[in-house]
C-alpha positions as a printed NumPy array, in Angstrom:
array([[-150.359,   66.963,  -81.771],
       [-150.72 ,   68.053,  -85.397],
       [-148.628,   67.892,  -88.54 ],
       [-148.77 ,   69.558,  -91.935],
       [-149.859,   67.083,  -94.665],
       [-146.718,   67.574,  -96.745],
       [-144.951,   65.134,  -99.005],
       [-142.933,   62.619,  -97.008],
       [-144.623,   63.537,  -93.732],
       [-145.451,   60.404,  -91.749],
       [-148.621,   61.97 ,  -90.306],
       [-150.293,   62.322,  -93.696],
       [-152.981,   59.683,  -94.35 ],
       [-155.533,   58.841,  -96.96 ],
       [-158.914,   57.946,  -95.434],
       [-157.955,   56.093,  -92.211],
       [-160.286,   53.22 ,  -91.404],
       [-159.274,   52.402,  -87.845],
       [-157.465,   53.73 ,  -84.784],
       [-156.448,   52.061,  -81.521],
       [-154.27 ,   52.419,  -78.423],
       [-152.233,   49.717,  -76.673],
       [-151.378,   49.368,  -72.966],
       [-148.391,   51.675,  -73.407],
       [-150.545,   54.393,  -74.977],
       [-148.971,   53.846,  -78.386],
       [-151.369,   54.874,  -81.14 ],
       [-152.166,   52.562,  -84.079],
       [-153.642,   54.026,  -87.264],
       [-154.888,   51.844,  -90.146],
       [-155.797,   52.908,  -93.654],
       [-157.227,   50.565,  -96.305],
       [-159.779,   51.958,  -98.752],
       [-160.829,   51.039, -102.279],
       [-157.953,   48.722, -103.156],
       [-155.328,   51.31 , -102.171],
       [-153.366,   48.874, -100.01 ],
       [-152.979,   48.423,  -96.284],
       [-151.175,   51.217,  -94.415],
       [-150.441,   50.573,  -90.721],
       [-148.486,   53.077,  -88.604],
       [-147.678,   53.102,  -84.903],
       [-146.908,   56.3  ,  -82.959],
       [-145.638,   56.789,  -79.405],
       [-147.725,   58.918,  -76.99 ],
       [-145.804,   62.033,  -78.081],
       [-146.608,   61.473,  -81.743],
       [-143.284,   60.082,  -82.872],
       [-143.406,   57.33 ,  -85.479],
       [-142.344,   53.947,  -84.084],
       [-142.826,   51.837,  -87.198],
       [-144.975,   51.523,  -90.3  ],
       [-146.048,   48.904,  -92.788],
       [-147.519,   49.804,  -96.159],
       [-148.718,   47.753,  -99.119],
       [-149.053,   48.662, -102.77 ],
       [-152.273,   49.333, -104.664],
       [-154.246,   46.201, -105.427],
       [-154.239,   45.133, -109.086],
       [-151.993,   47.917, -110.302],
       [-148.392,   48.573, -111.221],
       [-146.199,   51.629, -110.875],
       [-143.731,   53.211, -113.26 ],
       [-140.249,   54.592, -112.813],
       [-139.801,   58.352, -112.743],
       [-137.72 ,   58.873, -115.92 ],
       [-134.881,   60.827, -114.275],
       [-134.583,   58.413, -111.343],
       [-133.008,   55.599, -113.392],
       [-130.193,   57.803, -114.661],
       [-127.551,   57.804, -111.93 ],
       [-129.988,   57.997, -109.023],
       [-131.982,   55.666, -106.828],
       [-135.311,   54.75 , -108.483],
       [-138.524,   56.543, -107.654],
       [-141.821,   54.869, -108.497],
       [-145.242,   56.423, -108.988],
       [-148.478,   54.486, -108.907],
       [-151.741,   56.278, -109.579],
       [-152.169,   57.006, -105.866],
       [-148.719,   56.834, -104.213],
       [-145.077,   57.894, -104.582],
       [-142.389,   55.453, -103.431],
       [-138.655,   55.913, -103.079],
       [-136.223,   53.028, -103.376],
       [-132.851,   52.379, -101.817],
       [-131.569,   49.318, -103.632],
       [-128.432,   49.204, -101.504],
       [-130.47 ,   48.475,  -98.363],
       [-131.402,   44.785,  -98.557],
       [-134.813,   44.086,  -97.09 ],
       [-135.703,   47.782,  -96.882],
       [-135.602,   48.745, -100.548],
       [-139.081,   50.325, -100.658],
       [-140.45 ,   53.241,  -98.646],
       [-143.721,   55.126,  -99.029],
       [-142.966,   58.8  ,  -99.644],
       [-146.342,   60.367, -100.292],
       [-150.03 ,   59.851, -100.968],
       [-150.974,   61.453, -104.258],
       [-154.771,   61.437, -104.059],
       [-156.761,   64.161, -102.302],
       [-160.527,   63.467, -102.408],
       [-161.283,   66.488, -100.25 ],
       [-160.141,   68.945, -102.909],
       [-161.035,   67.065, -106.094],
       [-164.186,   65.165, -105.231],
       [-164.817,   61.46 , -105.794],
       [-162.012,   59.319, -107.099],
       [-161.766,   59.66 , -110.893],
       [-158.756,   57.436, -111.454],
       [-159.126,   53.663, -111.623],
       [-157.813,   52.027, -108.454],
       [-156.753,   48.827, -110.186],
       [-154.696,   50.484, -112.879],
       [-151.226,   50.85 , -114.321],
       [-149.165,   54.023, -114.424],
       [-147.085,   55.507, -117.238],
       [-144.908,   58.338, -115.899],
       [-143.425,   61.026, -118.123],
       [-141.653,   64.347, -117.516],
       [-142.941,   66.762, -120.149],
       [-142.4  ,   70.376, -121.106],
       [-139.823,   72.907, -119.953],
       [-139.47 ,   73.221, -117.049],
       [-140.514,   69.565, -116.826],
       [-143.881,   68.628, -115.356],
       [-144.405,   65.091, -114.08 ],
       [-147.49 ,   63.622, -115.763],
       [-149.004,   60.236, -114.954],
       [-151.153,   58.455, -117.552],
       [-153.312,   55.519, -116.534],
       [-156.31 ,   53.39 , -117.394],
       [-158.181,   50.381, -116.038],
       [-156.782,   46.945, -115.268],
       [-158.267,   44.511, -117.759],
       [-160.407,   46.966, -119.739],
       [-158.448,   49.855, -121.235],
       [-161.245,   52.167, -122.278],
       [-159.714,   55.601, -121.696],
       [-156.478,   57.475, -121.104],
       [-156.602,   59.222, -117.732],
       [-154.101,   62.062, -117.177],
       [-152.827,   63.535, -113.911],
       [-150.269,   66.253, -113.221],
       [-148.009,   66.268, -110.18 ],
       [-148.35 ,   69.344, -107.983],
       [-146.123,   70.127, -104.988],
       [-147.903,   73.328, -103.954],
       [-149.541,   71.668, -100.925],
       [-147.662,   68.461, -100.447],
       [-147.492,   66.084, -103.381],
       [-150.762,   65.528, -105.228],
       [-151.685,   64.02 , -108.577],
       [-154.357,   66.412, -109.817],
       [-156.783,   65.255, -112.531],
       [-155.703,   66.967, -115.757],
       [-157.46 ,   65.291, -118.692],
       [-159.089,   62.247, -120.212],
       [-159.414,   60.779, -123.706],
       [-161.724,   57.864, -124.514],
       [-161.224,   57.722, -128.29 ],
       [-164.057,   60.202, -128.91 ],
       [-164.153,   62.858, -126.2  ],
       [-161.125,   64.759, -124.938],
       [-161.336,   66.499, -121.584],
       [-158.715,   69.181, -120.926],
       [-158.83 ,   70.517, -117.372],
       [-158.674,   74.266, -116.72 ],
       [-156.384,   73.711, -113.738],
       [-158.9  ,   73.172, -110.938],
       [-158.899,   69.374, -111.22 ],
       [-162.69 ,   69.201, -111.589],
       [-164.19 ,   67.721, -114.761],
       [-166.753,   70.029, -116.351],
       [-168.623,   69.258, -119.563],
       [-167.708,   72.667, -120.999],
       [-164.076,   71.523, -121.058],
       [-164.824,   68.646, -123.466],
       [-164.126,   68.492, -127.193],
       [-165.238,   65.697, -129.502],
       [-163.419,   64.093, -132.408],
       [-163.617,   61.113, -134.765],
       [-164.36 ,   57.893, -132.81 ],
       [-161.555,   55.365, -132.347],
       [-161.834,   52.181, -130.297],
       [-158.642,   50.898, -128.707],
       [-157.328,   48.023, -126.588],
       [-154.294,   49.691, -124.987],
       [-151.995,   52.668, -125.407],
       [-148.465,   53.946, -124.93 ],
       [-147.034,   57.397, -124.24 ],
       [-143.672,   58.031, -125.877],
       [-140.826,   60.058, -124.372],
       [-142.088,   63.205, -126.148],
       [-145.576,   62.902, -124.644],
       [-147.371,   61.698, -127.792],
       [-150.073,   59.099, -127.076],
       [-150.29 ,   55.998, -129.291],
       [-153.516,   53.955, -129.129],
       [-153.82 ,   50.533, -130.746],
       [-157.141,   49.841, -132.433],
       [-158.479,   46.964, -134.509],
       [-156.257,   47.415, -137.56 ],
       [-154.503,   50.728, -136.982],
       [-152.681,   52.919, -134.46 ],
       [-153.864,   56.417, -133.565],
       [-151.349,   59.084, -132.56 ],
       [-152.547,   61.934, -130.363],
       [-149.877,   64.622, -130.523],
       [-148.577,   66.315, -127.387],
       [-148.837,   70.102, -127.751],
       [-147.042,   71.224, -124.604],
       [-147.829,   72.128, -120.993],
       [-150.271,   74.985, -120.443],
       [-148.292,   77.737, -118.681],
       [-151.196,   78.686, -116.424],
       [-153.056,   75.48 , -115.607],
       [-149.949,   73.253, -115.911],
       [-152.004,   70.556, -117.637],
       [-150.747,   68.565, -120.669],
       [-152.311,   69.817, -123.874],
       [-153.753,   67.627, -126.627],
       [-156.278,   68.242, -129.388],
       [-158.7  ,   66.141, -131.439],
       [-158.595,   68.651, -134.287],
       [-157.42 ,   67.54 , -137.729],
       [-153.638,   67.374, -137.905],
       [-153.224,   66.625, -134.217],
       [-154.792,   63.156, -134.511],
       [-153.239,   60.775, -137.039],
       [-154.411,   57.218, -137.794],
       [-151.898,   54.846, -139.413],
       [-152.851,   51.422, -140.754],
       [-150.799,   48.461, -139.627],
       [-149.163,   46.175, -142.196],
       [-150.166,   42.532, -142.548],
       [-150.813,   40.314, -140.681],
       [-152.273,   42.803, -138.198],
       [-154.529,   44.417, -140.771],
       [-157.079,   41.573, -140.658],
       [-159.017,   41.534, -137.358],
       [-160.369,   38.094, -138.23 ],
       [-156.834,   36.723, -138.065],
       [-155.149,   38.616, -135.23 ],
       [-156.537,   40.558, -132.28 ],
       [-154.272,   43.46 , -131.407],
       [-153.524,   43.793, -127.722],
       [-150.462,   45.941, -126.901],
       [-148.397,   48.721, -128.474],
       [-145.095,   50.479, -127.739],
       [-143.588,   53.346, -129.729],
       [-139.912,   54.322, -129.442],
       [-139.583,   57.944, -130.55 ],
       [-135.793,   57.78 , -130.532],
       [-135.661,   55.121, -133.243],
       [-139.103,   55.723, -134.852],
       [-139.96 ,   52.083, -134.135],
       [-143.389,   50.626, -133.349],
       [-143.68 ,   47.355, -131.423],
       [-146.971,   45.478, -131.595],
       [-148.231,   42.446, -129.679],
       [-151.274,   40.507, -130.841],
       [-152.885,   37.091, -130.636],
       [-154.129,   34.921, -133.483],
       [-157.807,   34.074, -133.482],
       [-157.034,   30.423, -134.19 ],
       [-156.251,   28.323, -131.133],
       [-154.222,   25.143, -131.254],
       [-156.002,   22.094, -129.8  ],
       [-154.322,   21.394, -126.493],
       [-156.089,   19.102, -124.03 ],
       [-159.244,   21.182, -124.151],
       [-157.436,   24.467, -123.5  ],
       [-157.211,   27.358, -125.913],
       [-153.625,   28.492, -126.403],
       [-153.728,   31.353, -128.846],
       [-150.486,   32.057, -130.613],
       [-149.145,   35.492, -129.749],
       [-147.393,   37.493, -132.458],
       [-144.717,   40.098, -131.744],
       [-143.701,   42.532, -134.488],
       [-141.505,   45.574, -134.977],
       [-141.962,   48.223, -137.666],
       [-139.32 ,   50.876, -138.313],
       [-139.902,   54.227, -139.947],
       [-143.34 ,   54.225, -138.34 ],
       [-143.914,   57.981, -138.42 ],
       [-141.323,   59.153, -140.955],
       [-142.215,   56.329, -143.375],
       [-142.2  ,   54.172, -145.296],
       [-142.878,   51.355, -142.824],
       [-140.383,   48.525, -142.786],
       [-141.095,   45.188, -141.103],
       [-138.069,   44.253, -139.002],
       [-139.571,   41.001, -137.713],
       [-142.91 ,   39.261, -137.146],
       [-142.442,   36.362, -134.733],
       [-144.762,   33.87 , -133.063],
       [-144.013,   33.699, -129.346],
       [-143.485,   30.427, -127.453],
       [-146.385,   28.836, -125.568],
       [-146.589,   25.989, -123.033],
       [-147.91 ,   23.788, -125.834],
       [-144.818,   24.398, -127.976],
       [-142.153,   24.976, -125.324],
       [-141.851,   22.676, -122.275],
       [-139.59 ,   25.109, -120.41 ],
       [-142.271,   27.262, -118.841],
       [-141.46 ,   27.875, -115.215],
       [-144.684,   27.47 , -113.269],
       [-147.417,   26.21 , -115.535],
       [-148.644,   22.642, -115.489],
       [-152.056,   21.364, -116.475],
       [-154.731,   21.66 , -115.439],
       [-154.211,   25.406, -115.412],
       [-155.275,   27.357, -112.35 ],
       [-159.022,   28.066, -112.351],
       [-159.148,   26.65 , -115.909],
       [-157.725,   29.849, -117.343],
       [-155.996,   29.82 , -120.703],
       [-152.393,   30.781, -121.223],
       [-151.791,   34.207, -122.726],
       [-149.298,   37.052, -122.87 ],
       [-150.469,   40.233, -121.22 ],
       [-148.345,   43.38 , -120.902],
       [-145.324,   44.659, -122.846],
       [-142.643,   47.328, -122.517],
       [-139.449,   48.09 , -124.453],
       [-136.213,   49.512, -123.077],
       [-133.224,   50.138, -125.318],
       [-133.003,   47.01 , -127.461],
       [-134.823,   44.656, -125.098],
       [-138.526,   43.765, -125.234],
       [-140.171,   42.637, -121.978],
       [-143.45 ,   40.692, -122.202],
       [-145.292,   39.354, -119.137],
       [-147.257,   36.141, -119.303],
       [-150.355,   35.649, -117.214],
       [-148.627,   33.201, -114.87 ],
       [-145.937,   35.567, -113.62 ],
       [-142.667,   35.143, -115.565],
       [-141.454,   37.952, -117.814],
       [-140.026,   36.926, -121.183],
       [-137.178,   38.987, -122.649],
       [-136.823,   39.272, -126.434],
       [-134.141,   40.815, -128.612],
       [-135.313,   44.095, -130.122],
       [-133.528,   43.456, -133.433],
       [-134.618,   39.887, -134.163],
       [-137.596,   39.235, -131.876],
       [-135.918,   36.073, -130.604],
       [-136.338,   35.132, -126.955],
       [-133.237,   35.734, -124.822],
       [-134.347,   34.609, -121.367],
       [-137.123,   34.391, -118.778],
       [-137.229,   36.44 , -115.606],
       [-138.935,   34.447, -112.866],
       [-139.648,   35.322, -109.266],
       [-138.611,   33.057, -106.395],
       [-140.319,   29.803, -105.405],
       [-142.692,   31.654, -103.08 ],
       [-144.455,   33.039, -106.183],
       [-146.131,   30.13 , -107.934],
       [-148.242,   30.219, -111.072],
       [-151.416,   31.156, -109.236],
       [-149.875,   33.814, -107.002],
       [-147.753,   35.267, -109.782],
       [-150.669,   36.338, -111.943],
       [-150.056,   39.281, -114.236],
       [-153.524,   39.82 , -115.662],
       [-153.452,   43.589, -116.17 ],
       [-153.57 ,   44.799, -119.753],
       [-150.751,   47.284, -119.143],
       [-149.299,   45.695, -116.01 ],
       [-145.583,   45.812, -116.826],
       [-143.159,   48.737, -116.737],
       [-139.408,   48.576, -117.346],
       [-136.431,   50.904, -117.121],
       [-132.65 ,   50.855, -117.313],
       [-130.731,   51.998, -114.239],
       [-127.403,   53.572, -115.152],
       [-126.147,   53.595, -111.558],
       [-126.552,   49.846, -111.111],
       [-126.061,   48.952, -114.804],
       [-129.213,   46.854, -114.823],
       [-132.698,   46.567, -116.249],
       [-135.466,   46.966, -113.664],
       [-138.943,   45.578, -114.288],
       [-142.205,   45.896, -112.36 ],
       [-145.101,   43.566, -113.095],
       [-148.583,   43.452, -111.605],
       [-149.305,   40.569, -109.219],
       [-152.965,   39.708, -108.697],
       [-152.339,   36.498, -106.761],
       [-150.406,   38.171, -103.978],
       [-152.945,   40.968, -103.943],
       [-151.398,   44.364, -103.157],
       [-147.917,   43.521, -104.381],
       [-145.806,   43.848, -107.494],
       [-143.059,   41.617, -108.833],
       [-139.783,   43.558, -109.018],
       [-137.049,   42.108, -111.244],
       [-133.449,   43.328, -111.491],
       [-131.397,   42.082, -114.433],
       [-127.736,   43.057, -114.678],
       [-124.617,   41.686, -116.326],
       [-126.073,   41.532, -119.821],
       [-124.109,   43.225, -122.575],
       [-126.493,   45.267, -124.661],
       [-124.977,   45.866, -128.113],
       [-126.393,   49.394, -128.207],
       [-125.096,   50.823, -124.936],
       [-122.962,   53.464, -126.686],
       [-126.115,   55.428, -127.403],
       [-129.868,   55.191, -127.183],
       [-130.179,   55.236, -130.953],
       [-132.463,   52.587, -132.418],
       [-131.991,   51.233, -135.913],
       [-134.879,   52.538, -137.996],
       [-133.077,   52.183, -141.301],
       [-134.299,   50.42 , -144.406],
       [-132.968,   46.964, -145.098],
       [-131.045,   47.229, -148.361],
       [-129.319,   44.691, -150.572],
       [-125.92 ,   46.1  , -151.444],
       [-125.67 ,   46.922, -155.166],
       [-122.644,   45.89 , -157.194],
       [-120.674,   48.38 , -159.285],
       [-117.163,   46.904, -159.681],
       [-114.535,   49.575, -160.05 ],
       [-112.845,   52.385, -158.185],
       [-114.703,   54.078, -155.333],
       [-115.706,   57.63 , -156.318],
       [-114.648,   60.625, -154.269],
       [-117.267,   62.794, -152.597],
       [-117.902,   66.44 , -153.399],
       [-118.326,   67.705, -149.803],
       [-121.03 ,   70.098, -148.642],
       [-122.655,   70.998, -145.324],
       [-123.81 ,   68.026, -143.217],
       [-127.088,   69.017, -141.558],
       [-127.792,   67.897, -138.01 ],
       [-130.472,   65.232, -137.612],
       [-131.339,   61.57 , -137.923],
       [-130.254,   59.685, -141.044],
       [-131.353,   56.261, -142.282],
       [-129.469,   54.221, -144.86 ],
       [-131.193,   54.389, -148.227],
       [-128.817,   52.167, -150.145],
       [-125.238,   50.992, -150.459],
       [-122.897,   50.267, -153.349],
       [-120.032,   47.776, -153.265],
       [-117.046,   48.332, -155.554],
       [-115.105,   45.271, -154.354],
       [-117.109,   42.099, -153.777],
       [-114.029,   40.166, -152.658],
       [-114.622,   41.507, -149.137],
       [-118.337,   42.421, -149.376],
       [-120.298,   39.262, -150.311],
       [-122.859,   39.477, -153.098],
       [-126.409,   39.946, -151.822],
       [-125.192,   41.444, -148.531],
       [-127.725,   43.293, -146.401],
       [-127.275,   46.669, -144.727],
       [-129.302,   48.636, -142.185],
       [-127.578,   51.687, -140.779],
       [-128.771,   54.68 , -138.755],
       [-126.822,   57.859, -137.923],
       [-127.538,   60.806, -135.667],
       [-125.466,   63.901, -136.438],
       [-125.119,   66.75 , -133.958],
       [-122.325,   69.176, -134.78 ],
       [-119.14 ,   67.157, -134.967],
       [-120.625,   64.205, -133.07 ],
       [-121.953,   61.151, -134.921],
       [-123.816,   58.285, -133.265],
       [-124.302,   55.071, -135.24 ],
       [-126.373,   51.923, -135.022],
       [-125.655,   49.35 , -137.705],
       [-126.741,   45.917, -138.835],
       [-124.834,   44.659, -141.868],
       [-123.396,   41.542, -143.433],
       [-121.104,   40.83 , -140.477],
       [-122.84 ,   41.759, -137.216],
       [-124.594,   44.59 , -135.437],
       [-123.58 ,   47.136, -132.855],
       [-123.185,   50.824, -132.127],
       [-120.44 ,   53.434, -132.17 ],
       [-119.939,   57.099, -131.353],
       [-117.463,   59.314, -133.227],
       [-116.118,   62.846, -133.285],
       [-115.726,   63.894, -136.934],
       [-113.823,   66.57 , -138.818],
       [-114.465,   67.712, -142.398],
       [-112.236,   69.595, -144.786],
       [-113.371,   70.121, -148.36 ],
       [-114.788,   66.737, -149.364],
       [-112.679,   64.731, -146.872],
       [-114.052,   63.43 , -143.596],
       [-112.205,   61.825, -140.696],
       [-113.439,   60.476, -137.41 ],
       [-112.201,   59.485, -133.952],
       [-114.096,   56.791, -132.11 ],
       [-115.274,   57.715, -128.608],
       [-117.342,   54.601, -127.819],
       [-117.948,   51.223, -129.432],
       [-119.941,   48.064, -129.   ],
       [-119.578,   47.163, -132.674],
       [-117.73 ,   44.253, -134.225],
       [-115.251,   46.48 , -136.104],
       [-114.485,   48.95 , -133.332],
       [-111.672,   51.433, -133.468],
       [-111.894,   52.939, -136.932],
       [-113.935,   55.567, -138.752],
       [-114.392,   53.738, -142.066],
       [-114.995,   56.702, -144.421],
       [-112.65 ,   59.166, -146.155],
       [-114.913,   61.459, -148.225],
       [-118.539,   62.532, -148.417],
       [-121.249,   64.284, -150.394],
       [-123.945,   66.183, -148.468],
       [-127.186,   67.877, -149.482],
       [-129.942,   69.2  , -147.186],
       [-131.777,   65.862, -147.49 ],
       [-129.085,   63.228, -148.162],
       [-125.608,   62.186, -147.115],
       [-123.303,   59.764, -148.964],
       [-120.172,   58.429, -147.279],
       [-117.364,   56.793, -149.268],
       [-115.179,   54.201, -147.582],
       [-111.461,   54.791, -147.035],
       [-110.734,   51.242, -148.158],
       [-112.323,   51.811, -151.558],
       [-114.735,   48.942, -151.088],
       [-118.154,   50.618, -150.786],
       [-120.294,   53.727, -150.227],
       [-123.488,   54.255, -148.22 ],
       [-126.236,   56.793, -148.971],
       [-128.474,   58.06 , -146.159],
       [-131.713,   60.03 , -146.215],
       [-132.247,   62.708, -143.569],
       [-135.432,   62.337, -141.518],
       [-137.115,   65.728, -140.881]])
């Protein structure tokens, strides 16, 4: 019997390590090589599959295929395998779909086995690209492109170590002639945003490596270390001083132009002989468009300061110290994994902790280890209206913790717009609200630059405003934080002369139901909206 090694074919193996036959002539095939996880399959004498059992990669974590969490069952890619999920089938949610590594065509394994995947769909038509690096030591960005020409395979496509950039010519084989060298940059971890740009966190700054498209011939993702394609941006205090805080993790949200940073202070609190370094979580808006605005800088809870940690009691397992490890951000929720297993959820606006996500009692502090530098990936599943989180699990070996969190009302569900606006104190100019002069409202992203109150009887003195708009034709998306609350709204607008009206199409805001403005003034770079009530006006700057 023989089978083609196509994607989803149950006769496709990666490096089998054992084969046997039972008294009924059923055939047992075992694969388990280089931390790739046990794979046991049993065939009848005619070659039909009777049953199979497969484990995940050891010391790694997969990522959700971006399109699979938008009205479809999730698909998960690790650096070596493709899994499909059926969350409606209790007890059988996971199934191995394909091996993605072919050592016979591309030589010795170049990807780290114990690594974490970041999956992106880039270019047009979209190419699935997987980015990965090592488990505890993140010393390079490895890149692989998904090919379906001969089954599913992740073909080596590039590598960047902060100095040398390798761009493959399409054959999947690294050759020194394909290397280019740039200005050195050491980094602790990295993120790849939804547009394919790579963000690497260094000692006091973040380097952006710009995505330049998919090569039409080789199908590899294109980057460059030439001037203009690599941009280093210094972090604000307190992350600017490496003697005070060691930077560990980074996440950039291209939709809102927000940078999230996780670090640890270099001063440990005395705690029964253990070092419990205080972790610091921060968010900076306007990261690329500028100027940077600090939204929050918060110290995260530790077992020393918070007694409500799920699994940890002293003495700690193997005398390890408590620490936060991996981080991901979805919509307005920040997910941070601690080394002992639980995942802490923080509000993306304030940095305050909302809850802990803990596995069942069978996963204790030792077995729940998440000790991978980038060992957490999160997504939002529209079909099930829930957040889904994968975290690496060293204690249970070739397994991952899978969390599903539904029923939480996210105040920004009307749109994916983040609030990258400046925080402004509302100015006072008592009197009658002016009338706008009209103009053409250009499409794009707008951030509030300032606001003026003409009636402080309803707008308290010293009020704060942060407001973001996205204009596309006659559609306006909003995300607002002001003196009353925060939320999001979508509108359909109409303009005539200097007047502007709007009809709400979605709201999670405190004052839902009404478009609050009656006139406007627009230039190519700014937009000012004047309230219908006569109380205030808001001026926005357009972000190129």
